[in-house]
FIKETOR-590271 format. One record per residue (C-alpha): residue in three letters; x negated, z negated, y negated; residue number from 1. Coordinates in steps of 0.001 Angstrom, whole numbers. Example, Ala and Ser with C-alpha at 12.3 -4.5 7.8 and 13.67 -1.06 7.14 Angstrom:
<nodes>
<node residuo="ALA" u="-12300" w="-7800" v="4500" num="1"/>
<node residuo="SER" u="-13670" w="-7140" v="1060" num="2"/>
</nodes>
This chain:
<nodes>
<node residuo="MET" u="44977" w="-87497" v="-144561" num="1"/>
<node residuo="LEU" u="47569" w="-89232" v="-146388" num="2"/>
<node residuo="GLY" u="46128" w="-87937" v="-149516" num="3"/>
<node residuo="GLN" u="46227" w="-84548" v="-148518" num="4"/>
<node residuo="VAL" u="49897" w="-85120" v="-147800" num="5"/>
<node residuo="ILE" u="50314" w="-86610" v="-151167" num="6"/>
<node residuo="PHE" u="48839" w="-83805" v="-153134" num="7"/>
<node residuo="THR" u="50789" w="-80826" v="-151279" num="8"/>
<node residuo="ILE" u="54026" w="-82703" v="-151856" num="9"/>
<node residuo="GLY" u="53063" w="-82919" v="-155581" num="10"/>
<node residuo="TYR" u="51769" w="-79470" v="-155468" num="11"/>
<node residuo="PHE" u="55182" w="-77990" v="-154241" num="12"/>
<node residuo="MET" u="57323" w="-80008" v="-156630" num="13"/>
<node residuo="ASP" u="55367" w="-78538" v="-159448" num="14"/>
<node residuo="GLN" u="55824" w="-74794" v="-158151" num="15"/>
<node residuo="GLN" u="58580" w="-72282" v="-158596" num="16"/>
<node residuo="GLU" u="57565" w="-69999" v="-155823" num="17"/>
<node residuo="THR" u="56093" w="-71814" v="-152416" num="18"/>
<node residuo="ASN" u="53539" w="-70296" v="-149942" num="19"/>
<node residuo="PRO" u="54162" w="-71753" v="-146773" num="20"/>
<node residuo="CYS" u="50298" w="-71507" v="-145899" num="21"/>
<node residuo="LEU" u="49523" w="-74999" v="-147036" num="22"/>
<node residuo="PRO" u="52218" w="-77069" v="-145546" num="23"/>
<node residuo="VAL" u="51968" w="-74958" v="-142362" num="24"/>
<node residuo="ALA" u="48455" w="-75748" v="-141846" num="25"/>
<node residuo="LEU" u="48998" w="-79723" v="-142884" num="26"/>
<node residuo="THR" u="51603" w="-79640" v="-140480" num="27"/>
<node residuo="MET" u="49423" w="-77898" v="-137412" num="28"/>
<node residuo="THR" u="46739" w="-80730" v="-138287" num="29"/>
<node residuo="TRP" u="49113" w="-83668" v="-138163" num="30"/>
<node residuo="ILE" u="50567" w="-82091" v="-134618" num="31"/>
<node residuo="ILE" u="47288" w="-81721" v="-133192" num="32"/>
<node residuo="THR" u="45821" w="-85113" v="-134368" num="33"/>
<node residuo="PHE" u="48927" w="-87073" v="-133146" num="34"/>
<node residuo="ALA" u="50349" w="-85114" v="-130516" num="35"/>
<node residuo="VAL" u="46770" w="-84205" v="-128755" num="36"/>
<node residuo="SER" u="43885" w="-85849" v="-130103" num="37"/>
<node residuo="ALA" u="44900" w="-89225" v="-130278" num="38"/>
<node residuo="PRO" u="46548" w="-89066" v="-126521" num="39"/>
<node residuo="ILE" u="43013" w="-87940" v="-125478" num="40"/>
<node residuo="HIS" u="41063" w="-90653" v="-127411" num="41"/>
<node residuo="ASP" u="43676" w="-93358" v="-125864" num="42"/>
<node residuo="ARG" u="42877" w="-91965" v="-122006" num="43"/>
<node residuo="LEU" u="39105" w="-92262" v="-122810" num="44"/>
<node residuo="GLN" u="39600" w="-95828" v="-123863" num="45"/>
<node residuo="LYS" u="41524" w="-96723" v="-120872" num="46"/>
<node residuo="ASN" u="39694" w="-94745" v="-118206" num="47"/>
<node residuo="GLY" u="36497" w="-94483" v="-119783" num="48"/>
<node residuo="LYS" u="33950" w="-91459" v="-119686" num="49"/>
<node residuo="ASP" u="35674" w="-88096" v="-118238" num="50"/>
<node residuo="PRO" u="33981" w="-85019" v="-118975" num="51"/>
<node residuo="ILE" u="37244" w="-82930" v="-118888" num="52"/>
<node residuo="GLN" u="38973" w="-85136" v="-121667" num="53"/>
<node residuo="ILE" u="35625" w="-84996" v="-123852" num="54"/>
<node residuo="LYS" u="35683" w="-81317" v="-123648" num="55"/>
<node residuo="LYS" u="39410" w="-80945" v="-124580" num="56"/>
<node residuo="LEU" u="38991" w="-83620" v="-127438" num="57"/>
<node residuo="ILE" u="35826" w="-81478" v="-128656" num="58"/>
<node residuo="ARG" u="37922" w="-78543" v="-128538" num="59"/>
<node residuo="THR" u="40714" w="-79950" v="-130740" num="60"/>
<node residuo="ASN" u="38507" w="-81320" v="-133282" num="61"/>
<node residuo="TRP" u="37367" w="-78022" v="-133841" num="62"/>
<node residuo="TYR" u="40864" w="-76920" v="-134679" num="63"/>
<node residuo="ARG" u="41350" w="-80087" v="-136779" num="64"/>
<node residuo="THR" u="37702" w="-79260" v="-138719" num="65"/>
<node residuo="ILE" u="38932" w="-75620" v="-139045" num="66"/>
<node residuo="LEU" u="41964" w="-76684" v="-140893" num="67"/>
<node residuo="TRP" u="40966" w="-79282" v="-142613" num="68"/>
<node residuo="THR" u="38192" w="-77272" v="-144171" num="69"/>
<node residuo="LEU" u="41155" w="-74546" v="-144785" num="70"/>
<node residuo="ILE" u="43453" w="-77018" v="-146462" num="71"/>
<node residuo="PRO" u="41227" w="-77950" v="-149734" num="72"/>
<node residuo="VAL" u="40461" w="-74261" v="-150156" num="73"/>
<node residuo="MET" u="43759" w="-73197" v="-150060" num="74"/>
<node residuo="GLN" u="44807" w="-75929" v="-152534" num="75"/>
<node residuo="VAL" u="42190" w="-74744" v="-154889" num="76"/>
<node residuo="LEU" u="43038" w="-71042" v="-154440" num="77"/>
<node residuo="LEU" u="47155" w="-71871" v="-154985" num="78"/>
<node residuo="HIS" u="46420" w="-74117" v="-157637" num="79"/>
<node residuo="GLY" u="44484" w="-71833" v="-159565" num="80"/>
</nodes>
């Protein structure tokens, strides 16, 4: 995750025109991770197995997986 941030910052420092898609996707990924997924992990660790929390975590993990897949694709398309 930190590598993605460093690459994104470096990319935008090198560009004259910036496309907001990459930083928006990266920001969304971090928000979902720290504001949604991490608290669910904490609740599961404290309270044990909870099917509702597990479903929420699976759903947020799909959003994160999609975003983490799109970020390098956007990096390649924007860099190339």
